[in-house]
C-alpha positions in Angstrom: -58.8 -24.0 7.3 -57.0 -26.2 9.7 -55.5 -25.7 13.4 -56.1 -25.0 16.5 -58.3 -21.5 15.5 -61.5 -21.4 17.4 -63.9 -20.5 15.0 -67.5 -18.5 15.6 -70.1 -16.8 13.6 -67.8 -13.8 13.2 -64.8 -15.6 12.0 -66.5 -16.7 8.9 -69.6 -16.3 6.7 -69.6 -18.4 3.5 -70.0 -22.0 4.1 -66.8 -23.0 2.5 -64.8 -21.1 5.0 -66.4 -23.4 7.7 -64.4 -25.6 10.0 -64.6 -29.5 8.8 -66.1 -31.2 11.5 -63.9 -34.2 11.9 -64.4 -36.8 14.9 -62.0 -35.3 16.9 -63.9 -32.1 17.0 -67.3 -33.9 18.3 -65.4 -35.8 21.0 -64.4 -32.4 22.5 -67.6 -30.5 21.7 -69.5 -29.5 24.2 -72.7 -31.4 24.4 -76.4 -30.7 25.4 -79.2 -32.7 26.2 -82.6 -30.6 26.5 -80.3 -27.6 26.8 -78.4 -28.2 29.4 -74.7 -28.8 29.2 -73.9 -32.3 29.6 -71.4 -32.9 32.3 -68.2 -35.4 30.9 -65.7 -37.5 33.6 -66.9 -40.1 36.1 -70.5 -39.7 37.7 -70.4 -38.2 41.4 -69.9 -41.2 43.9 -72.1 -42.2 46.4 -70.0 -42.1 49.0 -67.0 -39.6 48.3 -63.8 -39.8 49.6 -62.5 -37.2 51.7 -59.3 -35.6 51.8 -57.3 -36.1 55.1 -53.7 -35.8 56.4 -52.5 -38.9 58.5 -48.4 -38.9 59.6 -47.1 -42.8 59.0 -44.5 -44.8 60.0 -42.1 -44.6 57.0 -41.4 -48.5 56.6 -45.1 -49.2 56.6 -45.5 -46.8 53.4 -42.8 -48.5 51.7 -44.8 -51.8 52.4 -47.9 -50.6 51.2 -46.0 -49.1 47.9 -44.1 -52.1 47.0 -47.3 -53.8 45.4 -47.3 -50.8 43.3 -49.8 -48.5 42.2 -53.3 -48.2 44.5 -51.3 -48.5 47.7 -53.6 -45.6 49.2 -56.9 -48.0 48.1 -54.9 -51.2 49.6 -54.5 -49.0 52.8 -58.1 -47.8 52.8 -59.2 -51.2 52.5 -57.1 -52.1 55.2 -58.4 -49.8 57.6 -61.9 -51.0 57.1 -60.9 -54.6 57.9 -59.5 -53.3 60.9 -62.1 -51.3 62.4 -64.6 -54.5 61.4 -66.0 -52.5 58.2 
């Protein structure tokens, strides 16, 4: 059988009816190590960013955005330099 149907032991009994275990299936499957679910994605940051709201002059934001993606990280770097960090 193909498609997005989720299989449980209740939906099939004959091994010939079992879903095909493709590379794509394994990529999406939950992984466990020692009985614990292994979380995917980025590991937690040592110093995570803090969400904040700040009001800036429009021309300043336009200038930061003019250099393309990553403008918030560049603004963060500029603020660090400005306060001597």
